[in-house]
C-alpha positions in Angstrom: 127.6 117.3 96.2 127.9 120.4 94.0 130.8 121.1 91.6 132.2 123.6 94.1 132.0 121.1 96.9 133.7 118.4 94.9 136.9 120.6 94.9 137.0 120.8 98.7 139.1 118.3 100.8 137.1 115.2 101.5 135.7 115.1 105.0 136.3 111.7 106.6 134.9 110.5 109.9 137.1 108.0 111.8 135.4 105.8 114.4 137.6 103.6 116.7 137.7 103.1 120.5 141.5 102.7 120.4 143.1 106.2 120.5 146.4 104.9 119.0 144.6 103.7 115.9 142.8 107.1 115.6 146.1 109.0 115.8 147.8 106.9 113.2 144.9 107.1 110.7 144.2 110.8 111.4 147.8 111.8 110.8 148.2 109.7 107.7 144.9 111.0 106.1 145.6 114.6 107.1 149.0 114.4 105.4 147.2 113.3 102.2 145.0 116.4 102.4 141.8 115.0 103.8 139.8 116.7 106.4 139.5 114.3 109.4 137.1 114.0 112.3 137.8 111.3 114.9 135.5 109.8 117.6 135.9 106.9 120.0 132.3 105.6 120.3 129.4 104.6 118.1 127.1 107.1 119.8 129.4 110.0 119.1 129.8 108.8 115.5 126.1 109.0 115.0 125.9 112.4 116.5 128.8 113.7 114.4 127.5 112.2 111.2 124.0 113.6 111.7 125.2 117.0 112.7 127.4 117.4 109.6 127.4 114.5 107.1 131.0 113.4 106.2 131.9 112.2 102.7 133.1 108.8 104.0 133.3 106.9 107.3 136.0 104.5 108.4 134.3 102.4 111.1 135.7 99.9 113.6 133.5 96.9 114.6 134.3 95.9 118.1 133.4 98.9 120.3 131.7 99.0 123.8 128.0 99.8 124.1 127.3 100.0 120.3 129.3 98.0 117.8 130.1 99.1 114.3 127.4 96.9 112.7 124.7 98.7 114.7 126.2 102.1 113.9 126.1 101.3 110.2 122.5 100.1 110.3 121.4 103.3 112.1 123.3 105.4 109.6 121.5 103.7 106.7 118.1 104.1 108.3 118.5 107.9 108.6 117.7 109.8 105.5 120.5 112.4 106.3 123.2 109.8 106.5 122.0 106.8 104.4 124.1 107.7 101.3 127.4 108.0 103.2 129.8 105.2 102.2 131.0 103.2 105.2 134.3 101.2 105.1 134.7 98.8 108.0 138.2 98.5 109.5 138.5 95.5 111.9 140.9 92.9 113.3 138.1 90.4 112.8 138.8 88.3 109.7 135.9 85.8 109.8 133.7 85.4 106.8 130.5 85.7 108.7 131.6 89.1 110.1 132.4 90.4 106.6 129.0 89.2 105.4 127.3 91.0 108.3 129.3 94.1 107.5 128.0 94.2 104.0 124.4 93.3 105.1 124.6 96.3 107.5 125.3 98.6 104.6 129.1 98.8 104.4 130.8 99.3 101.0 134.2 97.7 101.8 136.1 95.9 104.5 139.7 96.3 105.5 141.4 93.9 107.9 143.7 95.0 110.7 146.7 95.3 110.8 146.2 97.4 107.7 148.6 99.0 105.3 148.2 102.8 105.1 148.5 102.7 101.3 145.6 100.2 101.1 143.5 102.5 103.2 144.3 105.4 100.9 143.5 103.4 97.8 140.1 102.1 99.0 139.2 105.5 100.5 139.9 107.3 97.2 138.0 104.7 95.2 134.9 105.1 97.3 135.1 108.8 97.5 135.3 108.9 93.7 132.3 106.6 93.5 130.4 108.8 95.9 131.3 111.9 93.8 129.9 110.2 90.7 126.8 109.1 92.6 126.2 112.7 93.9 126.6 114.1 90.4 124.1 111.5 89.1 121.6 112.4 91.9 122.0 116.1 91.1 121.4 115.4 87.4 118.4 113.3 88.2 116.9 116.0 90.4 117.5 118.6 87.7 115.9 116.3 85.1 112.9 115.7 87.4 112.5 119.5 87.8 112.7 120.0 84.1 110.1 117.2 83.5 107.8 118.8 86.0 108.1 122.1 84.3 107.5 120.5 80.9 104.3 118.9 82.4 103.1 122.2 83.6 103.8 123.7 80.2 101.9 120.9 78.5 98.9 121.6 80.8 98.7 125.1 79.4 97.9 123.6 76.0 94.6 122.2 77.2 91.4 124.4 77.2 90.8 125.6 80.7 87.9 126.2 81.2 86.2 124.3 78.5 84.3 126.5 76.0 80.7 127.3 77.0 78.4 126.6 74.1 74.6 127.1 74.5 72.8 123.9 74.3 75.9 121.7 74.9 78.0 120.3 77.6 81.7 119.6 77.5 83.8 117.7 80.0 87.4 116.5 79.7 90.4 115.3 81.6 94.0 114.3 81.0 95.8 111.9 83.4 99.4 111.5 82.4 101.2 108.3 83.5 104.4 110.2 83.9 105.4 113.9 84.4 104.7 114.6 80.7 102.1 113.1 78.3 101.8 112.0 74.7 98.0 112.2 74.9 96.2 115.5 74.3 92.8 117.0 73.5 91.5 120.4 72.5 88.3 122.2 71.7 88.7 124.9 69.1 86.5 127.9 68.3 86.0 127.9 64.5 84.6 130.7 62.3 80.8 131.0 62.1 80.3 129.5 65.6 81.7 126.1 64.8 83.8 123.9 67.1 86.7 121.7 66.4 87.3 118.6 68.6 90.7 117.0 68.9 91.8 114.0 70.8 95.1 112.3 70.0 97.7 109.8 71.3 101.4 109.9 70.4 102.6 106.3 70.2 105.5 106.6 72.6 106.2 107.8 76.2 108.3 110.3 78.1 110.0 113.3 76.7 110.0 112.2 73.0 106.3 111.7 73.1 105.8 115.1 74.8 107.8 116.9 72.1 105.8 115.2 69.3 102.6 116.0 71.3 103.5 119.7 71.4 104.4 119.8 67.7 101.2 117.8 66.6 98.9 119.9 68.8 100.2 123.2 67.3 99.9 121.8 63.7 96.3 120.5 64.3 95.3 123.9 65.7 96.9 125.8 62.8 95.6 123.6 60.0 92.1 123.5 61.6 91.9 127.3 61.1 93.2 126.9 57.5 90.8 124.0 56.6 87.7 125.0 58.6 85.2 122.7 56.8 87.4 119.7 56.0 88.8 117.4 58.8 90.3 115.2 56.1 92.4 118.1 54.8 93.5 119.0 58.3 94.8 115.4 58.9 96.4 115.3 55.4 98.3 118.5 56.2 99.5 117.3 59.6 100.4 113.9 58.2 102.6 115.4 55.5 104.5 117.6 58.1 105.0 114.7 60.4 106.4 112.5 57.6 108.9 115.2 56.7 110.1 115.9 60.2 109.9 112.5 62.0 111.1 110.1 59.3 108.7 107.5 60.4 110.3 107.2 63.9 107.1 108.3 65.7 103.5 108.6 64.9 100.1 109.4 66.5 96.5 108.3 66.3 94.0 111.2 66.2 90.3 111.8 66.0 89.3 115.2 64.6 85.8 116.5 64.1 84.0 119.8 63.4 80.7 120.5 65.0 77.9 122.9 64.0 76.3 123.5 67.4 73.1 124.9 66.0 72.3 121.8 63.9 74.2 119.2 65.8 76.0 118.2 62.6 79.3 116.5 63.3 81.9 115.8 60.5 84.8 113.7 61.5 87.9 111.7 60.5 89.5 109.0 62.6 93.2 108.5 62.0 93.7 105.1 63.6 92.4 106.2 66.9 90.3 104.4 69.5 86.7 104.6 68.2 84.6 107.2 70.1 81.3 106.1 71.4 77.9 107.7 70.7 75.3 107.2 73.4 71.8 108.2 74.2 70.3 107.6 70.8 67.6 105.2 69.7 69.9 102.2 70.3 70.5 101.2 73.9 74.0 100.1 73.0 76.8 102.7 72.4 77.6 103.2 68.7 81.4 103.2 67.8 82.6 105.7 65.3 85.1 103.6 63.3 88.5 104.5 62.0 88.4 106.2 58.6 92.1 106.0 57.8 95.6 105.2 59.2 97.5 106.9 62.0 99.3 110.1 61.3 103.0 110.1 60.4 103.1 106.6 58.9 102.0 106.6 55.2 102.9 109.6 53.0 100.0 109.3 50.6 97.4 108.3 53.2 93.8 109.4 52.8 91.0 109.8 55.4 87.3 109.4 54.5 85.2 112.0 56.2 81.9 110.9 57.8 79.0 112.8 59.3 76.3 112.3 61.8 73.8 114.5 63.7 73.9 114.5 67.5 70.3 114.7 68.7 69.3 116.3 71.9 70.2 114.0 74.8 73.0 112.3 72.8 76.6 112.3 73.9 79.9 111.5 72.2 82.7 110.0 74.4 86.2 110.4 73.1 89.1 108.6 74.8 92.6 107.3 74.4 93.7 103.7 74.7 95.1 104.4 78.2 91.4 103.7 79.2 91.0 100.3 77.5 94.6 99.3 78.1 94.4 99.9 81.8 95.6 96.8 83.6 94.2 95.1 86.7 96.2 93.2 89.3 96.1 90.0 87.3 97.3 91.7 84.1 93.9 91.7 82.5 93.0 94.8 80.3 90.0 97.0 81.1 89.0 96.5 77.5 86.5 98.0 75.1 83.5 95.8 76.2 83.9 97.0 79.8 84.1 100.6 78.7 80.9 100.1 76.6 79.1 98.9 79.7 80.2 101.9 81.7 79.2 104.3 78.9 75.8 102.6 78.4 75.1 103.0 82.2 76.0 106.7 81.9 73.3 107.4 79.3 71.2 110.4 80.4 73.8 111.7 82.8 75.7 115.0 82.4 79.0 115.2 80.5 80.9 115.6 83.8 79.1 112.6 85.4 79.9 110.4 82.3 83.5 111.4 82.4 83.8 110.7 86.1 82.0 107.3 85.8 84.7 106.2 83.3 87.5 107.4 85.6 86.0 105.7 88.6 85.5 102.4 86.8 89.1 102.4 85.5 90.4 103.2 89.0 88.3 100.5 90.6 89.4 98.0 88.0 93.1 98.7 88.5 92.8 98.3 92.3 95.9 100.4 92.9 98.1 98.9 90.2 100.4 101.5 88.5 99.0 103.5 85.6 101.2 102.6 82.6 99.7 104.7 79.9 98.3 108.3 79.6 94.5 108.7 79.8 92.6 111.4 78.0 88.8 111.6 77.9 86.5 114.2 76.3 82.7 114.0 76.6 80.5 116.1 74.3 76.7 116.1 75.1 73.8 117.9 73.5 71.4 119.0 76.1 67.8 117.6 76.0 65.2 120.1 74.9 
């Protein structure tokens, strides 16, 4: 119901097989300014309600062919009429009939002979509740549209397509648990042919996480251009800004690295993030790149120790957020780091896309249809074999 509609006279459908009852109620409700429709059977009530949905229905129980209980059940089963409040009006005063009326979907029950003032009072109460419900539904729809728009806007932050770098493969994905996400990734073009790799996870969900995500992404990109050769300085600058603006209410984990594609030299800092996995080297087991400092937005004077390694031809680096390891199966068990390591080890020698898809498939198979509770982001960087 729109604001304009809420100012129109309420449309009430009366259903009773006794014409005298219909005349009495119709006249009384019309004198109070309501719009009134009156029918004498359950079948006609359904036809009228489906054709033009009333704001409220006053429904008799004992009618030939189709009683009021069946009429109400059918109304509730139809998407067009399910939200219409139904007040039963009946001479039956048995408890079991009242219980059945509410089970059928009625919102109230008035016993005949009724007092007109009682009918007015209950009618206005349920019309007011319906107006409030309609406003809430309208607000929820608007909020859902805004969330969907925010999700589309967030998606524009991600690199699409991924940068093409000779001798390297890149594959990535973001699977939000809701319309918006607190996880994000990016691959930045740096001066002199370098690349910057970002993956991060805002420790929150919903709209607040999405707002922090947008702010953090823009800061990481900006400071990456300012501190081209120092991931530690990039994280220090982002951390200071988050501390000033968020007052410790929210924070994020992040892994940021710079890559020299020609040499394979990777310099990184890990701010409390899930340890990326290096695969395809001399060791048959994935090598975890440990955290080198705390999460961003928590400690004002925090420091991050930069570390370096060289990705050899055939090696790959798998970056991910904890939505992967924290994915839950039907029994409440977590996917976990060990299971991820097994999947990644089995993906050695595959393309970046195949490795990414193997992780997604393993998580989906583990969940067995259970809901996704956390955002999932994955980035796979692979140096092509010579």
